[in-house]
C-alpha positions as CSV (number, residue, x, y, z in Angstrom):
1,M,114.3,113.3,129.5
2,K,117.2,111.1,128.5
3,E,115.9,108.2,126.4
4,K,116.1,104.7,127.8
5,Y,115.5,102.8,124.6
6,I,116.9,103.1,121.1
7,N,114.8,104.6,118.4
8,P,113.7,101.9,115.9
9,F,113.4,104.4,113.1
10,T,117.2,104.8,113.0
11,D,119.2,102.5,110.8
12,Y,121.2,101.2,113.7
13,G,118.1,100.7,115.9
14,F,116.1,98.9,113.3
15,K,119.0,96.5,112.5
16,R,119.7,95.8,116.2
17,L,116.0,95.0,116.9
18,F,115.1,93.0,113.8
19,G,118.2,92.4,111.7
20,E,120.6,90.5,113.8
21,E,120.8,86.8,114.6
22,P,120.2,87.1,118.4
23,S,117.0,89.1,117.7
24,K,115.7,86.9,114.8
25,D,112.8,85.6,117.0
26,L,111.6,89.2,117.3
27,L,111.4,89.6,113.5
28,Q,109.8,86.2,113.2
29,D,107.1,87.0,115.7
30,F,106.4,90.4,114.0
31,L,106.1,88.8,110.6
32,N,103.8,86.1,111.9
33,E,101.4,88.7,113.4
34,L,101.6,90.8,110.2
35,L,101.1,87.9,107.7
36,R,99.2,85.2,109.7
37,E,96.1,85.4,107.6
38,Q,98.0,84.9,104.3
39,E,101.1,82.9,105.4
40,G,100.0,80.9,108.4
41,N,102.8,80.4,110.9
42,I,106.4,80.9,110.0
43,V,108.3,78.1,111.7
44,E,111.8,79.0,110.7
45,L,113.5,82.2,109.5
46,S,117.0,82.7,108.1
47,Y,118.7,85.9,107.1
48,L,120.0,86.3,103.5
49,P,122.7,88.7,102.4
50,N,121.0,92.1,102.3
51,E,123.1,93.3,99.3
52,N,122.0,92.0,95.9
53,L,124.7,92.5,93.3
54,P,123.7,93.7,89.9
55,I,122.9,91.0,87.3
56,A,125.1,92.6,84.7
57,L,127.9,95.1,84.8
58,G,126.4,98.6,85.1
59,D,123.1,97.5,86.5
60,R,121.9,99.2,89.6
61,R,122.1,97.1,92.8
62,A,119.6,96.9,95.7
63,I,120.5,97.2,99.3
64,F,117.8,95.9,101.6
65,D,117.4,96.8,105.3
66,I,116.4,93.2,106.1
67,Y,116.2,90.3,103.7
68,C,115.3,86.8,104.8
69,K,113.4,83.6,103.9
70,N,111.3,81.1,105.7
71,E,111.4,77.3,105.8
72,K,109.3,77.2,102.6
73,G,111.7,79.3,100.6
74,E,109.5,82.4,100.5
75,R,111.3,85.7,100.6
76,F,110.7,88.7,102.8
77,I,112.1,92.2,102.3
78,V,111.6,94.5,105.3
79,E,112.4,98.2,104.9
80,M,112.3,101.1,107.4
81,Q,111.7,104.3,105.4
82,K,112.2,107.5,107.3
83,A,111.0,110.0,104.6
84,E,108.9,109.8,101.5
85,Q,110.8,110.0,98.2
86,K,109.3,110.7,94.8
87,Y,109.6,107.2,93.5
88,F,109.4,105.2,96.7
89,K,106.7,102.7,95.4
90,D,108.7,102.3,92.3
91,R,111.8,101.4,94.4
92,T,109.9,98.8,96.4
93,V,108.7,97.2,93.1
94,F,112.3,97.3,91.8
95,Y,113.6,95.7,95.0
96,S,111.1,92.8,94.7
97,T,112.5,91.8,91.3
98,F,115.8,90.7,92.9
99,P,114.4,87.8,95.1
100,I,112.2,86.9,92.1
101,Q,115.2,86.5,89.7
102,E,117.3,85.0,92.5
103,Q,115.0,82.0,92.5
104,A,116.1,81.1,89.0
105,K,119.7,80.6,90.0
106,D,121.0,77.0,90.0
107,K,117.6,75.7,88.9
108,G,118.9,74.2,85.7
109,K,117.3,74.1,82.3
110,D,114.4,71.9,83.4
111,W,113.1,74.6,85.8
112,N,109.4,75.1,85.2
113,F,109.3,78.8,86.4
114,E,107.5,78.0,89.6
115,L,108.1,80.8,92.1
116,K,107.9,81.2,95.8
117,H,106.0,84.0,97.4
118,V,107.9,87.4,97.8
119,Y,106.7,89.9,100.4
120,T,108.0,93.5,100.4
121,I,107.2,95.2,103.7
122,G,107.7,98.9,104.3
123,I,107.5,100.4,107.8
124,L,107.0,104.1,107.0
125,D,107.7,107.1,109.2
126,F,105.4,109.2,107.0
127,V,102.0,109.3,105.3
128,F,101.8,109.1,101.6
129,K,101.2,112.4,100.0
130,G,97.7,112.6,98.6
131,D,96.5,109.8,100.8
132,E,92.7,110.2,101.0
133,S,92.0,107.0,102.9
134,P,90.3,107.2,106.3
135,E,92.4,108.6,109.1
136,D,92.7,105.3,110.9
137,K,93.8,103.3,107.8
138,Y,97.5,102.8,108.4
139,R,98.0,99.4,106.6
140,F,98.0,99.1,102.8
141,D,98.2,95.7,101.1
142,A,98.8,95.5,97.4
143,K,98.7,92.6,94.9
144,I,98.3,92.2,91.2
145,C,94.5,92.3,90.7
146,D,92.0,92.2,87.9
147,L,90.7,95.7,87.4
148,D,87.1,94.7,86.8
149,S,86.4,92.1,89.4
150,K,89.1,93.3,91.9
151,D,90.0,89.6,92.4
152,V,93.7,88.7,93.0
153,F,95.2,87.8,89.6
154,Y,98.6,86.7,90.9
155,D,99.0,85.9,94.6
156,K,102.7,85.4,95.0
157,L,103.8,89.0,95.0
158,T,102.7,91.1,98.0
159,Y,103.5,94.7,99.0
160,I,102.6,95.9,102.5
161,Y,103.0,99.5,103.7
162,L,102.5,100.5,107.3
163,A,102.1,104.3,107.6
164,M,103.1,104.6,111.3
165,P,102.0,108.2,111.8
166,K,98.4,107.1,111.2
167,F,98.5,104.4,113.9
168,S,97.2,106.4,116.9
169,K,95.9,103.8,119.3
170,E,96.8,104.2,123.0
171,L,97.8,101.2,125.2
172,S,94.3,100.7,126.5
173,E,92.9,100.5,123.0
174,L,95.2,97.7,121.7
175,D,93.1,94.8,120.5
176,S,95.6,92.4,119.1
177,K,99.3,91.4,119.3
178,F,99.9,93.0,115.9
179,E,98.7,96.3,117.3
180,K,101.0,95.8,120.3
181,W,103.9,95.5,117.8
182,L,102.9,98.7,116.0
183,Y,102.6,100.5,119.4
184,V,106.1,99.5,120.6
185,I,107.7,100.3,117.2
186,K,106.1,103.7,117.1
187,N,106.5,104.7,120.8
188,L,109.6,102.8,122.0
189,S,112.0,105.7,122.3
190,R,109.4,107.7,124.3
191,L,108.9,105.0,126.9
192,D,110.8,104.7,130.2
193,R,109.6,101.2,131.2
194,V,107.8,98.1,129.9
195,P,104.1,98.8,130.1
196,E,102.1,96.2,132.1
197,K,100.0,95.4,129.0
198,L,103.2,94.4,127.1
199,R,104.7,92.1,129.6
200,E,104.8,89.1,127.2
201,Q,108.0,87.2,126.7
202,V,108.7,88.5,123.2
203,F,108.1,92.1,124.2
204,L,110.3,91.8,127.3
205,K,113.1,90.6,125.1
206,F,112.4,93.5,122.6
207,F,112.7,96.1,125.4
208,E,115.8,94.4,126.8
209,T,117.5,94.4,123.4
210,A,116.5,98.1,123.0
211,E,118.1,99.3,126.2
212,I,120.7,101.9,125.5
213,A,122.5,101.1,128.7
214,R,123.3,97.6,127.3
215,L,125.3,99.1,124.3
216,D,129.1,98.9,124.5
217,S,131.0,102.1,123.7
218,N,131.4,101.3,120.0
219,E,127.7,100.3,119.7
220,Y,126.7,103.5,121.5
221,K,128.8,105.6,119.2
222,E,127.3,103.9,116.1
223,Y,123.8,104.5,117.5
224,Q,124.5,108.1,118.2
225,F,125.7,108.7,114.6
226,S,122.5,106.9,113.3
227,L,120.3,108.9,115.7
228,N,121.9,112.2,114.7
229,A,121.4,111.4,111.0
230,Y,117.7,110.5,111.7
231,R,117.1,113.8,113.5
232,D,118.9,115.8,110.8
233,I,116.7,114.2,108.1
234,K,113.5,114.8,110.1
235,N,114.4,118.4,111.0
236,S,115.3,119.1,107.4
237,I,112.0,117.6,106.1
238,D,110.1,119.8,108.6
239,W,112.1,122.8,107.6
240,A,111.6,122.1,103.9
241,E,107.9,121.7,104.2
242,E,107.6,124.9,106.2
243,K,109.8,127.0,103.9
244,G,108.4,125.4,100.7
245,L,104.8,126.1,101.8
246,I,105.5,129.7,102.5
247,R,107.3,130.3,99.3
248,G,104.8,128.2,97.4
249,R,101.8,130.2,98.7
250,E,103.3,133.4,97.4
251,E,104.2,132.0,94.0
252,G,100.7,130.4,93.9
253,R,99.1,133.8,94.5
254,I,101.1,135.3,91.6
255,E,100.3,132.4,89.3
256,G,96.7,132.5,90.3
257,R,96.4,136.2,89.6
258,Q,98.2,135.9,86.2
259,E,96.8,132.6,84.9
260,G,94.4,131.2,87.5
261,R,96.7,128.3,88.3
262,I,98.2,127.1,91.5
263,E,101.3,125.2,90.4
264,G,103.5,127.7,92.2
265,R,102.7,126.2,95.6
266,Q,104.0,122.8,94.5
267,E,107.1,124.3,92.8
268,G,107.9,126.2,96.0
269,L,107.4,123.0,98.1
270,I,109.8,121.1,95.8
271,E,112.4,123.9,96.0
272,G,112.1,124.0,99.8
273,E,112.6,120.2,99.9
274,K,115.7,120.4,97.8
275,R,117.3,123.0,100.0
276,G,116.3,121.0,103.1
277,L,117.9,117.9,101.7
278,I,121.1,119.7,100.9
279,K,121.2,121.0,104.5
280,A,120.7,117.4,105.8
281,V,123.6,116.2,103.6
282,R,125.9,118.9,104.8
283,S,125.1,118.0,108.4
284,L,125.8,114.3,107.8
285,L,129.1,115.1,106.0
286,L,130.2,117.3,108.9
287,S,129.3,114.6,111.4
288,G,131.7,112.2,109.6
289,M,129.2,109.9,108.0
290,D,130.5,108.1,104.9
291,I,129.0,108.7,101.5
292,E,127.4,105.3,101.1
293,F,125.4,105.8,104.3
294,I,124.3,109.3,103.2
295,T,123.2,107.9,99.8
296,K,121.0,105.4,101.5
297,A,119.7,107.9,104.0
298,T,118.8,110.6,101.6
299,E,118.3,108.7,98.3
300,L,120.6,111.1,96.5
301,S,123.2,109.8,94.1
302,I,126.9,109.6,94.9
303,D,127.6,112.3,92.3
304,E,125.1,114.6,93.9
305,I,126.5,114.1,97.4
306,N,130.1,114.6,96.1
307,K,129.0,117.9,94.5
308,I,127.6,119.1,97.9
309,K,130.8,117.9,99.6
310,D,133.0,119.9,97.1
311,E,130.9,123.0,97.6
312,L,131.2,122.6,101.4
313,Q,135.0,122.2,101.2
314,A,135.2,125.2,98.9
315,N,133.2,127.4,101.3
316,D,135.5,126.2,104.2
């Protein structure tokens, strides 16, 4: 069936639905439902440049999917992550340091170091490896806490991760507006009409903004590139997991017989993931995507991607 609505897990789809000025009220409503208990009601939201330049020459920069602040000066980083990477949590912590340091700019020597709250929000199209939480736990809120009492030690730095594959509620089971948001984000590209239960003004606009038929030719072309990249990455991950698991099982048997260990399974999985990622990069290069986009999509360095590109050209 031909899809009627854009896929919000694509880079283009996520930006169109939440990262552009005409759809700012959609992002504001989503953040209000996500953070109401902590934040109250966000009255005004403004986008900030989503590219933070390095502090010093040679420092690594951060490129956010969406970066904004509210009327109180609090910052919000919202990221859509399509696949797990080895140091994903480290990256979100690294990203949060930029809006922290940014608050020191133009404060002058009399600044007393008072900071505004920083929220880093990850909408994840995967489940964390090793996640042993209940099957229905899809939201993870993290703060700096005291290890003994578990009380919050510092309350101005918050990380929220939404593992979307673990959100499994059907339309009839939705109990809150926040759950409605999660439902439409997860299921949008599979729907062919606005469900009766979602006929609220904000969701009607969400579906209208997401209509593929409303895209002009350039927008449609950009979306198709983004959609193909998303599919390549997802297919490559599935392929890597399958191949890595098969190879890993065999190596694990050998290791188990020889030394009673099972590291071979993990090594095989890693090897399969590497080959799958290389396959995805080749597909993206052949589709004409630029290296900066591929870097962001795959988390590989520019040097690694250029090496794959050189090998591809040599084979041709």
